[in-house]
N, CA and C atoms as a LAMMPS dump frame, in Angstrom:
ITEM: TIMESTEP
0
ITEM: NUMBER OF ATOMS
306
ITEM: BOX BOUNDS ff ff ff
-5.0000000000000000e+02 5.0000000000000000e+02
-5.0000000000000000e+02 5.0000000000000000e+02
-5.0000000000000000e+02 5.0000000000000000e+02
ITEM: ATOMS id mol type element x y z
1 1 1 N -362.093 -406.544 -76.073
2 1 2 C -361.253 -405.592 -76.798
3 1 3 C -360.192 -405.043 -75.838
4 2 1 N -358.949 -405.023 -76.281
5 2 2 C -357.872 -404.462 -75.479
6 2 3 C -357.992 -402.952 -75.423
7 3 1 N -357.626 -402.42 -74.286
8 3 2 C -357.661 -400.975 -74.11
9 3 3 C -356.417 -400.373 -74.741
10 4 1 N -356.608 -399.491 -75.703
11 4 2 C -355.468 -398.859 -76.363
12 4 3 C -354.796 -397.877 -75.406
13 5 1 N -353.508 -397.598 -75.632
14 5 2 C -352.823 -396.622 -74.778
15 5 3 C -353.504 -395.244 -74.803
16 6 1 N -353.993 -394.832 -75.963
17 6 2 C -354.669 -393.538 -76.068
18 6 3 C -355.921 -393.523 -75.195
19 7 1 N -356.731 -394.551 -75.335
20 7 2 C -357.961 -394.64 -74.54
21 7 3 C -357.624 -394.704 -73.053
22 8 1 N -356.629 -395.499 -72.703
23 8 2 C -356.239 -395.65 -71.301
24 8 3 C -355.836 -394.3 -70.709
25 9 1 N -355.046 -393.519 -71.439
26 9 2 C -354.587 -392.22 -70.934
27 9 3 C -355.742 -391.242 -70.76
28 10 1 N -356.635 -391.205 -71.734
29 10 2 C -357.795 -390.304 -71.638
30 10 3 C -358.672 -390.71 -70.458
31 11 1 N -358.937 -391.995 -70.345
32 11 2 C -359.771 -392.51 -69.264
33 11 3 C -359.144 -392.208 -67.902
34 12 1 N -357.837 -392.367 -67.793
35 12 2 C -357.128 -392.107 -66.545
36 12 3 C -357.236 -390.633 -66.147
37 13 1 N -357.002 -389.741 -67.104
38 13 2 C -357.071 -388.307 -66.804
39 13 3 C -358.489 -387.875 -66.436
40 14 1 N -359.484 -388.428 -67.115
41 14 2 C -360.869 -388.095 -66.775
42 14 3 C -361.237 -388.61 -65.384
43 15 1 N -360.7 -389.761 -65.007
44 15 2 C -360.952 -390.297 -63.668
45 15 3 C -360.358 -389.378 -62.602
46 16 1 N -359.176 -388.855 -62.853
47 16 2 C -358.546 -387.918 -61.909
48 16 3 C -359.38 -386.638 -61.82
49 17 1 N -359.835 -386.142 -62.957
50 17 2 C -360.661 -384.934 -62.964
51 17 3 C -361.957 -385.164 -62.2
52 18 1 N -362.598 -386.302 -62.449
53 18 2 C -363.848 -386.615 -61.753
54 18 3 C -363.622 -386.696 -60.246
55 19 1 N -362.572 -387.387 -59.83
56 19 2 C -362.262 -387.506 -58.41
57 19 3 C -362.007 -386.128 -57.792
58 20 1 N -361.267 -385.3 -58.493
59 20 2 C -360.931 -383.974 -57.983
60 20 3 C -362.186 -383.107 -57.848
61 21 1 N -363.083 -383.204 -58.82
62 21 2 C -364.341 -382.451 -58.736
63 21 3 C -365.192 -382.974 -57.58
64 22 1 N -365.235 -384.282 -57.395
65 22 2 C -365.988 -384.848 -56.266
66 22 3 C -365.432 -384.347 -54.942
67 23 1 N -364.124 -384.306 -54.828
68 23 2 C -363.488 -383.807 -53.601
69 23 3 C -363.826 -382.335 -53.4
70 24 1 N -363.75 -381.555 -54.464
71 24 2 C -364.112 -380.135 -54.374
72 24 3 C -365.544 -379.975 -53.856
73 25 1 N -366.464 -380.757 -54.396
74 25 2 C -367.871 -380.644 -53.995
75 25 3 C -368.071 -381.001 -52.523
76 26 1 N -367.358 -381.998 -52.052
77 26 2 C -367.459 -382.357 -50.634
78 26 3 C -366.894 -381.237 -49.768
79 27 1 N -365.769 -380.679 -50.175
80 27 2 C -365.189 -379.564 -49.42
81 27 3 C -366.164 -378.399 -49.385
82 28 1 N -366.783 -378.116 -50.513
83 28 2 C -367.733 -377.005 -50.602
84 28 3 C -368.876 -377.179 -49.588
85 29 1 N -369.33 -378.417 -49.408
86 29 2 C -370.455 -378.676 -48.503
87 29 3 C -370.034 -378.84 -47.047
88 30 1 N -368.814 -379.372 -46.8
89 30 2 C -368.469 -379.789 -45.451
90 30 3 C -367.192 -379.155 -44.893
91 31 1 N -366.718 -378.089 -45.507
92 31 2 C -365.464 -377.501 -45.059
93 31 3 C -365.532 -377.037 -43.62
94 32 1 N -364.45 -377.091 -42.911
95 32 2 C -363.177 -377.711 -43.268
96 32 3 C -363.279 -379.236 -43.151
97 33 1 N -362.508 -379.914 -43.984
98 33 2 C -362.52 -381.367 -43.97
99 33 3 C -361.116 -381.878 -44.284
100 34 1 N -360.716 -382.902 -43.575
101 34 2 C -359.367 -383.436 -43.709
102 34 3 C -359.259 -384.584 -44.698
103 35 1 N -358.038 -384.974 -44.939
104 35 2 C -357.723 -386.035 -45.9
105 35 3 C -358.383 -387.353 -45.511
106 36 1 N -358.283 -387.72 -44.255
107 36 2 C -358.835 -389.004 -43.809
108 36 3 C -360.345 -389.073 -44.019
109 37 1 N -361.026 -388.003 -43.69
110 37 2 C -362.49 -387.968 -43.85
111 37 3 C -362.87 -388.013 -45.33
112 38 1 N -362.145 -387.298 -46.167
113 38 2 C -362.408 -387.339 -47.607
114 38 3 C -362.176 -388.74 -48.154
115 39 1 N -361.096 -389.362 -47.72
116 39 2 C -360.777 -390.714 -48.149
117 39 3 C -361.892 -391.682 -47.757
118 40 1 N -362.36 -391.538 -46.537
119 40 2 C -363.428 -392.401 -46.033
120 40 3 C -364.728 -392.179 -46.804
121 41 1 N -365.088 -390.928 -47.023
122 41 2 C -366.335 -390.606 -47.725
123 41 3 C -366.351 -391.128 -49.162
124 42 1 N -365.204 -391.039 -49.838
125 42 2 C -365.132 -391.429 -51.238
126 42 3 C -364.679 -392.873 -51.442
127 43 1 N -364.174 -393.475 -50.386
128 43 2 C -363.704 -394.849 -50.504
129 43 3 C -362.478 -394.98 -51.396
130 44 1 N -361.601 -393.988 -51.306
131 44 2 C -360.373 -394.016 -52.104
132 44 3 C -359.171 -393.816 -51.185
133 45 1 N -357.997 -394.275 -51.613
134 45 2 C -356.803 -394.132 -50.768
135 45 3 C -356.435 -392.665 -50.524
136 46 1 N -355.817 -392.431 -49.368
137 46 2 C -355.428 -391.069 -48.995
138 46 3 C -354.452 -390.449 -49.981
139 47 1 N -353.563 -391.241 -50.604
140 47 2 C -352.604 -390.652 -51.544
141 47 3 C -353.314 -390.066 -52.765
142 48 1 N -354.44 -390.656 -53.158
143 48 2 C -355.202 -390.095 -54.282
144 48 3 C -355.92 -388.807 -53.863
145 49 1 N -356.391 -388.778 -52.631
146 49 2 C -357.012 -387.56 -52.101
147 49 3 C -355.976 -386.444 -52.05
148 50 1 N -354.77 -386.756 -51.548
149 50 2 C -353.708 -385.747 -51.474
150 50 3 C -353.395 -385.171 -52.847
151 51 1 N -353.312 -386.038 -53.85
152 51 2 C -353.001 -385.581 -55.205
153 51 3 C -354.069 -384.594 -55.694
154 52 1 N -355.327 -384.942 -55.512
155 52 2 C -356.406 -384.05 -55.937
156 52 3 C -356.419 -382.756 -55.139
157 53 1 N -356.136 -382.85 -53.85
158 53 2 C -356.062 -381.631 -53.035
159 53 3 C -354.947 -380.714 -53.522
160 54 1 N -353.801 -381.305 -53.896
161 54 2 C -352.708 -380.484 -54.444
162 54 3 C -353.144 -379.788 -55.723
163 55 1 N -353.886 -380.5 -56.563
164 55 2 C -354.373 -379.886 -57.801
165 55 3 C -355.284 -378.704 -57.486
166 56 1 N -356.205 -378.891 -56.556
167 56 2 C -357.122 -377.821 -56.183
168 56 3 C -356.382 -376.649 -55.54
169 57 1 N -355.36 -376.952 -54.761
170 57 2 C -354.574 -375.893 -54.131
171 57 3 C -353.787 -375.105 -55.177
172 58 1 N -353.217 -375.789 -56.168
173 58 2 C -352.481 -375.098 -57.234
174 58 3 C -353.389 -374.17 -58.026
175 59 1 N -354.659 -374.54 -58.135
176 59 2 C -355.631 -373.699 -58.847
177 59 3 C -356.204 -372.606 -57.952
178 60 1 N -355.726 -372.553 -56.712
179 60 2 C -356.163 -371.565 -55.731
180 60 3 C -357.66 -371.68 -55.418
181 61 1 N -358.158 -372.914 -55.446
182 61 2 C -359.562 -373.157 -55.091
183 61 3 C -359.709 -373.5 -53.617
184 62 1 N -358.667 -374.118 -53.053
185 62 2 C -358.7 -374.482 -51.638
186 62 3 C -357.41 -374.047 -50.982
187 63 1 N -357.444 -374.056 -49.657
188 63 2 C -356.231 -373.82 -48.884
189 63 3 C -356.257 -374.73 -47.669
190 64 1 N -355.089 -375.192 -47.276
191 64 2 C -355.041 -376.059 -46.095
192 64 3 C -355.222 -375.24 -44.82
193 65 1 N -355.741 -375.901 -43.811
194 65 2 C -355.827 -375.293 -42.487
195 65 3 C -355.557 -376.399 -41.479
196 66 1 N -355.312 -376.058 -40.244
197 66 2 C -355.045 -377.097 -39.245
198 66 3 C -356.202 -378.099 -39.07
199 67 1 N -357.41 -377.698 -39.422
200 67 2 C -358.577 -378.579 -39.259
201 67 3 C -359.059 -379.189 -40.568
202 68 1 N -358.361 -378.896 -41.668
203 68 2 C -358.727 -379.474 -42.961
204 68 3 C -358.798 -378.434 -44.062
205 69 1 N -359.105 -378.929 -45.255
206 69 2 C -359.165 -378.049 -46.43
207 69 3 C -360.39 -377.137 -46.372
208 70 1 N -360.172 -375.89 -46.802
209 70 2 C -361.257 -374.915 -46.908
210 70 3 C -361.169 -374.235 -48.271
211 71 1 N -362.29 -373.694 -48.718
212 71 2 C -362.319 -372.991 -49.999
213 71 3 C -361.713 -371.606 -49.859
214 72 1 N -361.121 -371.137 -50.935
215 72 2 C -360.603 -369.77 -50.96
216 72 3 C -361.691 -368.842 -51.484
217 73 1 N -361.448 -367.571 -51.391
218 73 2 C -362.418 -366.609 -51.922
219 73 3 C -362.443 -366.628 -53.45
220 74 1 N -361.416 -367.217 -54.071
221 74 2 C -361.348 -367.289 -55.537
222 74 3 C -362.115 -368.471 -56.125
223 75 1 N -362.61 -369.364 -55.27
224 75 2 C -363.202 -370.584 -55.797
225 75 3 C -364.424 -370.367 -56.687
226 76 1 N -365.307 -369.382 -56.458
227 76 2 C -366.464 -369.249 -57.354
228 76 3 C -366.056 -368.936 -58.801
229 77 1 N -365.071 -368.078 -58.951
230 77 2 C -364.597 -367.72 -60.291
231 77 3 C -364.013 -368.939 -60.998
232 78 1 N -363.183 -369.677 -60.285
233 78 2 C -362.583 -370.849 -60.905
234 78 3 C -363.63 -371.915 -61.19
235 79 1 N -364.613 -372.053 -60.322
236 79 2 C -365.687 -373.029 -60.543
237 79 3 C -366.415 -372.717 -61.849
238 80 1 N -366.681 -371.456 -62.101
239 80 2 C -367.327 -371.062 -63.359
240 80 3 C -366.431 -371.353 -64.564
241 81 1 N -365.139 -371.082 -64.415
242 81 2 C -364.202 -371.385 -65.494
243 81 3 C -364.144 -372.884 -65.761
244 82 1 N -364.191 -373.671 -64.71
245 82 2 C -364.169 -375.125 -64.852
246 82 3 C -365.425 -375.613 -65.564
247 83 1 N -366.572 -375.051 -65.218
248 83 2 C -367.816 -375.408 -65.914
249 83 3 C -367.707 -375.099 -67.404
250 84 1 N -367.166 -373.93 -67.734
251 84 2 C -366.983 -373.562 -69.143
252 84 3 C -366.024 -374.523 -69.846
253 85 1 N -364.956 -374.885 -69.166
254 85 2 C -363.986 -375.821 -69.726
255 85 3 C -364.636 -377.172 -69.996
256 86 1 N -365.429 -377.666 -69.045
257 86 2 C -366.097 -378.958 -69.218
258 86 3 C -367.097 -378.92 -70.375
259 87 1 N -367.798 -377.802 -70.539
260 87 2 C -368.699 -377.658 -71.681
261 87 3 C -367.911 -377.711 -72.986
262 88 1 N -366.775 -377.042 -73.002
263 88 2 C -365.922 -377.024 -74.19
264 88 3 C -365.405 -378.424 -74.512
265 89 1 N -364.976 -379.154 -73.493
266 89 2 C -364.488 -380.521 -73.69
267 89 3 C -365.61 -381.404 -74.225
268 90 1 N -366.801 -381.224 -73.699
269 90 2 C -367.949 -382.006 -74.156
270 90 3 C -368.241 -381.735 -75.632
271 91 1 N -368.228 -380.467 -76.008
272 91 2 C -368.462 -380.114 -77.412
273 91 3 C -367.372 -380.697 -78.307
274 92 1 N -366.132 -380.609 -77.859
275 92 2 C -365.024 -381.162 -78.628
276 92 3 C -365.171 -382.665 -78.777
277 93 1 N -365.515 -383.327 -77.698
278 93 2 C -365.698 -384.777 -77.729
279 93 3 C -366.808 -385.165 -78.703
280 94 1 N -367.913 -384.454 -78.651
281 94 2 C -369.019 -384.733 -79.581
282 94 3 C -368.608 -384.488 -81.022
283 95 1 N -367.855 -383.431 -81.252
284 95 2 C -367.379 -383.123 -82.599
285 95 3 C -366.435 -384.21 -83.108
286 96 1 N -365.547 -384.663 -82.263
287 96 2 C -364.626 -385.735 -82.648
288 96 3 C -365.394 -387.012 -82.968
289 97 1 N -366.403 -387.294 -82.184
290 97 2 C -367.232 -388.478 -82.426
291 97 3 C -367.909 -388.376 -83.79
292 98 1 N -368.485 -387.239 -84.07
293 98 2 C -369.179 -387.038 -85.344
294 98 3 C -368.21 -387.149 -86.513
295 99 1 N -367.034 -386.576 -86.372
296 99 2 C -366.02 -386.642 -87.43
297 99 3 C -365.594 -388.074 -87.7
298 100 1 N -365.457 -388.847 -86.657
299 100 2 C -365.008 -390.235 -86.791
300 100 3 C -366.077 -391.113 -87.419
301 101 1 N -367.309 -390.812 -87.146
302 101 2 C -368.397 -391.71 -87.588
303 101 3 C -369.006 -391.312 -88.916
304 102 1 N -368.556 -390.273 -89.54
305 102 2 C -369.115 -389.878 -90.844
306 102 3 C -368.669 -390.807 -91.936
């Protein structure tokens, strides 16, 4: 089956979200940590790590330092908001599935 543009876009965005959450979790455990080490740990190119780090920085979850990314004091609040958002997305996804299959 060919991948539809809609499916491709959703899958792509979820992959970015998953990668960004994985990077956040590594930073949480091993901060400070640099781009090269994150790239090595996850087996992904540095440009993808940079993109996810920029996303986390825009959300004020991390901040750069000379020795690598570190968490900000705001990260626990945002982490809780992200958990709530993911629960909401899951419920929406399940609802859409049910609507489609009725």
